[in-house]
N, C-alpha and C positions, 0 to 999 in steps of 0.2 A: 675158026669162032671170030666173031665180029667185034671190033673194038668200039668203045663209046667215041661218038662224033664229037670234034673238039670244037668249042666255040672259039668263035674268030675274035680277036682282041677288039676290032672294034664296036663286035656286037655286045662285047663284055662291057665296055665302056657306054655303050647305049644305055645297055640295062640297069647299069649303077645310077646313070644320070637319073632316069625315070624314076629309080627308087627313091632317088636323094629328093627329087620334085614333088613325088607322092609325100615323102615325110616332112617335107617343108609345107604342103598344103595342109597335112593334116595339122600340123603344129600352128599354122595359122587360123585355121579354123578353131583350135581349141582355144587360141589367145583372143579371139574376136568373140567366141562365146563367151569365155570368162571374163572380159572387159565386159561385155553385154550384159551378163549376168551381175556383174558389179554395180554397172550403171542402174541395172534395174533395182537395187536397193538404194541407188541415190534417188530414183523416181518414186518410191515407196515412200521414203523417208520426207521428200518433198510434199508429197500428197498427205501426210499425216500432219504435217507442220501446216500446211494452209488451212487444212479441214478444221484444226484447231482455232486459227485465227478467225475461221468464219462462224463457227460454234459458239464461241464466247462462254463456254461453260464452265462456270468459276471452279470446281473442282479438278477440272482436267487440264486447265490452264497450267499448271504449275509444270506440266511436261513440257510446255514450250523452253523452259529454261533448260532441262536435259535436253534438248534436242539443239540446244545452241552451243555452237563452241565457245569455251570459255565458261559456260554454265550462267548461274543466276546472278543477280546484283540486287540492290535496294530498287533502281531506277525500274529494272525490266520486272520486279515483282510488282511494283506498283502500277508498271504498264498493263500486267494482266487483270490486275484487278478493275483500273479503269475501263478495261475491254470488257469485261464482263457485265458492267453497268451501263455499256454504250446503247445509244438508241438504234442503231442501224451498224450492223456489220458486214463484211463483204462477201458476194456470193462467188464462189470459183466455177469459171465457166469451162477452163480447158489447162490441162498441163503438157508443154510440148516436151518431146523426147529430150533426156539430157545431152549436153555436148559440153566438150571441154571448154573452160572457163577463157572468153579470147580477151580479156580486158584484165588491167592491173587490179586485185584486190585488197584493199587496205584493211588486214586482218588485225582484230584488236588484242592489243598488249603483243607480247611475244608467242603468240598461239603458231604452232607448225603443223599445218595440215597438208595432207598429199590428196592429190589426184581432184584438183579443184575442178569442179563442173557446174553448168548451170543451166537452169530449169526455168522457162520462161513461163510465168503463172498469167494467165488471163481472166480477168473478174471483173464483178460490177459492183459499183457504189454510189449510191445516191444517184440513179438512174443514168450512171456513165460509166463506160467501158473502160478498163485501163490494162495495163499490161506489167509486168515487174519482172526483172530477172533475178532469180532468187539463187544465189552462189550456194553450192554444199563442196565439201571436202570431207577424207575420211581422216577420223582422230581414235589411234586405237582400234582401227577395224570397223570402227561404226563411223556411218555417215551423220554429219554435223551441219547446221546452218553456219556458214561462215560467217555473214554479217545479219543480224536479226531484219525481220522485214517491220522496219521502226521509221516514224516521221516523227514531226513535230508541229509547234505552232508558234510562230513568230509574234510573243505578244508584246505589245507595246506600254512601254512604262517611261517615266511615271504617270501617274493619274492625275487627280486632282489636287491643285494648289501643291505639288509637290509630296503629296501622302500617298503612301503604297497602297493600291488597291490589292483587293482580295479575288482573285480567280477561282472559280469553281468548275468543274465538271462532273455535272450529275451533281451528290451531294460532298464530293471530294475537294477540299482546297488544296490547291497546287502550291507546295512551296518551292519546286524547282523549277525558277524561272528567272530571268534576269530582273533585276531591281532597278537597273539603271541603262543607259544607252552602251555601257561598256561592255556588259554581258554577252558571251557568245551565243547566239541565236541558232546555229545550225546543229542538226545532229546529223551529220554527212555518214550516209549508209547505216544508219543506226547508232553511230559514235556520237560525242559531244562533251563539253566541258562539264566532269562530274560535279554534280551540285548545281549547276545553271538551268539545265533544261529539262523536262519531264519528257522522256521519249513514249511516243504512243503507238499503238498499232493501228494499221487502216482501219477506219470506222467512222462514224458519225456520232459525235459525243453531243450532248446538252451543255450549254455554257451561259454563263452569267458573270456580271463582274459587280462587285461592292467595294463601299469604303465604310467599314465599320456597320454600324446600324444607320448609316446618316443617308448614304447614297447608294442606288443599286440600278442596274440595268434591267430591262425585261429579259427573260430567258429567251436564248435562240439554239443556231445549231452551228457547228465547226465540223467540217467534213477534212478528215486527216488522210493524206496518202504518205505512204513510204517515199523516203528520201528527202528532199529539199523542204524546207519548212512551211506548213500552209500558212496564209494571213489571215490574222484574226478577225472575226468580222467585225464591222462598225456597230458600234453599240451607243447609247445615249445613256449617261448617269443620272437618274431623277433623283430628286428629294423624297423621303420616306417619309412616313407618317409621323416616324420620330423626330425627324429635324424640324418640321413643322410645329411639333408641339415645342420641342427647344426654343426654337425662335420666337414663339408664342410666350412663352417663359421668359426670355429675355426683355420682350418688349414690355411687359408686366414688372418687371424688375427695374427697368428705366422708369416705368409711370409711378411707380411709387417712391423712388428718389425725389420725384416733384414736389413732396410733402416734407421735406429735409433740407439740411444745410448743403447737400451737393446740389440743389435743384439747378442753379445755374451751370454746371457743368455736365450733369447726366440727365436732365430732365429734357426728352426731345421736343417738348412742346412749349417750352420758357419763351420762345421767341415769338410764336405765334399768338401768346397772349397778351404778349408786350406790345402788340399793333394796335392801331386805332380801329381796325377792322373787330377787336375783340370787344369792343362796347366798353371800356374804362375798365378792362381787367387788368390787375396788377400784379405780376409774379413775384415780386419783392413783399407782398403783403402777408401776413400770417393768416392760413387757413383759407388760400385762395383756391388751391386745389381740391377736388371733390372725387376724384377717380375717373377710370375708365367706365364707359357704358357698355356693357357685355363685353364678350372676348373679341380683341381684334381678330380680322381675316387675313391670312397669310397664304401667300403661293410664292413659288420658287421656280425661275426657270435658268437654267444653267446655276450660276453660283450668285445671282442676284435675286433678293427677295423682294416682293412688293407686298405691301400690307394697307390695312384700312382700317376705320373703327370711328368712335366718338368719345370724347371725355367733356366732364363737367368741372366748372371752375367758378368763381364769385366773381363778379363783375358791380359797376355801380348801381345797375338798375336790376340785381340781383342774381341769382344763380341762372346760368347759360349754359348751353349744350353746343360744341363746336363738332363737326365731322371733319376727320383729317385722312391723307393718303400720305404715302410716302414708300419709301425705296431703300435699299440699303445692301452691299457686298455680304455673301455668306461666308463668315471666317469660321477657318477650321485650323485651329492652332494646335490641335492634337485630336487623335481619337476618342481619348478618354475625356477629354473636358467637354466634348461635344460642340454645335455650331453656335456662334453668336451672331449678332447684327453689327457689323462693322460699320461706325459712324452713319447711322440714319439720317438721312434728308428726308424733313416732313414738312407738307404745305396742307393749307386748307382747303376741304374740299367743297365744291360747288360755289 
């Protein structure tokens, strides 16, 4: 009877080694597959997130907060509302495969995220192509955006004569912005001083600037990118029709003072009538003032008002008409009181 052939010790060690290597290879494949599968989740989460930013559909934008580590906040909720009203949003061109985040990520608060990965987003906005490294991490088994895809605008303040201006994006007045040069301007990585700066998702927003009902800029556009703040577009504040009416009323009120006891102090035409060219007009005589002729014309350039018109007065030869021109600084002591003419300088026209 034959006996089983004995396996030599060397062969046994070789066989065990092969089996171990095979098991290690299987484990590596499983690990790579598991990690790849997990990273696929990050890719899908990144795709959903940027698609929401690109769509700007109001009811869906509430999901942006749910996909962000740390959840929502009043600032982010308002950012979503502003995004819904933006004039132009991003067009996503491509998302690169996820890779381990190769940079330190400044996580908001005390958030603890696992497996931080980076997905490079390539998108187009306002005719230019951009990229953004979107960082995600796992929180309670779900992939979350570690830092929102947010930027801001470096608003310039103060405005005119130290009065605070009103910034509008679309129809929304922004309350979160610095009111002085001491305010924090940067929303670095989507973060910033709470209550100081309104974060904004990347988009093109309609923008204008106002000071009450008195001065307003033409509406223009501001393009916001994530990360460092975008520069505020240069705009010119111009006087509104309400300002021109207020200044005309102020000049009329000053003219009405010419026929009273305050004529010397308040009447802007007093000195014109007291000159030899006035034909013997006497602003100290009773009844010398006969009133303005029609409405004065007023224009405003910057904060300088220029006006012209005519008035009637009594001279030795009878009733006469004098045309005048003048200018004054526009005084804005408060938004409620409205603009007035500060120390008008008047001269005879022609």
